[in-house]
N, C-alpha and C positions, 0 to 999 in steps of 0.2 A: 729595809726592804723584805718582802716575804720570800720564803724559799719556793722554789719552782721544782716540782718533780716531773721529769720529762719522760717517764717510762712509757706511757701509752703512746705519746706522739712519736718517740723514737721507734717503738716497735711497729707501729702502723707504717712508718716510712720504710722500715727494713722488710716488712712483710710485702709491701707493694712491689719492691724490687724482686724479692724471692718469688712472688707469684708469677711475675713477667719472665723469670728464669726457669720456670717449671718445664721439664723436658730436655733441658740442656744436660750434657754428659757430666758425670762425676761432681767434683766440687763446684763447678760453675752453676749448679743448681742448689747447692747447699750452704756454701760458705759465702757470707755476705760480701765480702771484699771482692771475691772472684766473680760473684754474681753480678755486682755492679759493672765490673769491666766487661762482662760478657753481654749484658743488657744494653749498655751504651754502644758497644760495638754493633749489636744487632739492630739498633736504631739507625746507626749510619748506613749499614747495608740496605735496610728497608728504604730509606730515604733515597739512596743511589739507585737502587734497583727499580723504584717506581719509574724512574726516567729511562732506564735500560730496557724495561719491558715494552715501552713505546717504541724504541728502536727495533727490538727483536720482532715485534709484530709487523712492522713496516717491512723489514727484510723478508719476513715469511710471505706477506702479500705480494711483494715484488717478485719473489721467486715462483709463486703459483701463477701470476699473470704472465710472466716470461715463458713458463712451460706451456700454457695454454695458447699464447701468441705464436709460439714455435709451431704448434699443431696446425695453425692456420697460415703458415708460411711467412711470418713476420718476427722481427725481434721485438723486445720489450719497448725499446726507444722508439721505433717506428710506430708500433701500436699506439703508444701513449701520444706521440705527435699527431698521428691521424685523429685520435679522439679530441685532442685540443683544437685542431683545425675544424673539426665537425661541430664544435661547441657542445660536446657531451660532457656533462659535469658529474660523472660518477666518480666517487673516490676509490682509492686502492682497495680499501676494505670490501666495498660492495663488488668490485670487479673480481677480486679473489674469490669471494663467496660465489659468484656466478660461475666462475671458472671450474670450481669444485662441484657444484650442485646443479647447475643449469647450463649444460653445454650448448644446447640449442639457442638459448638466449645470448650466450657469450659468442657464438658463431655469428649471430646477426650483428652484434656490436663490432666484431672482428671485420666484417665485410664493410661496415661503414668506415672504420678506421683505415682499412686498406684503401678504400676508394678516395678518401680525403688526403691520405699521405701521398698517393700517386699523383693527384691534382697539383699538390704543392710543389712537386719536383718539376 
């Protein structure tokens, strides 16, 4: 069997990891073994935090909607219940955006929600 020299393949594989580790502190960006550990851990964090980001944004939107609903004399839950009864199908992202940038539009939606929440009781 012919002899196989693996220099270029191995170097390419190592350089790929070291390129991923650029910007890490100390040996984690220079020493291959440490870089492999750091890069693999960073992939785990990246995978996990793609899901966490969705949770964080939903929490932010709910907080903004709650604050705006309180300005109109309602809690978040009664506001959302009123919208559901009225058949308004705006998602939380759009409602939060309206609460922050279009107070008049949000006030109109709040009146719709308030009216429908009162009817249901």
